[in-house]
N, C-alpha and C positions, 0 to 999 in steps of 0.2 A: 504494500500500500504506500501511499505517498505521505511524506511528513508535511503537515500544513504549517502555516505561519505561526500558529500558536503551539507548535510542538506535538500536535496530535498525530497519530498514525492512521487516522481514518478520515474519510471525507464527510462533510456535512452539507446540507442543502445550500448553505451560504457559499461554500466553496464552488459549487456548481453554478449558482447564480452569478458569481463573479466571473467565472469562465465564460458564461453566455454573454454577460455585459461586454466583455472584451471583444466579442465577435460582432456586436451590433454597433450602431452609430454611437460614438464617433470612431470606433474601431481601435484596434490594438496599438498602433503607434501613439495615439493620443494618450491612452492609458499608461503606456511605458514611460512617457515623458512626464505626465501629470500625477499619476498614482502608482509609483513603482512597486509598492508593497502589494497592492491589489493585482497588479500585472504579474508579479511573482507567483501569487496564489493561482492565477489562471494558467500560467505556464506549467506549474506542477500538476494541476488538474488535467491538463492536456496530455501529460505523460502517462496517465492511467490507461493501460491497454484495454480494459473492459469498456472504456468510454470512447475509444478512438473512432468508432463508426458514427457516433452521434453528430459531431460537427460536420463531418463529410456529407452526411445525409441532409442535415438541416441548414447548413450554411455553405452551399456550393460556391465555388469561385467564379 
């Protein structure tokens, strides 16, 4: 599992919400620059193999 910002070894719904926010407007570059800690949570959430298909399916490029 992924270690979250608060040291947990599990994901919470807030972690997933942050990952989704980073894919919607204003998109990830803005989040990286403006909210680096939230962006780091989203990046770690993206690394979870069980969730890899979700963004590909719901946020096509």
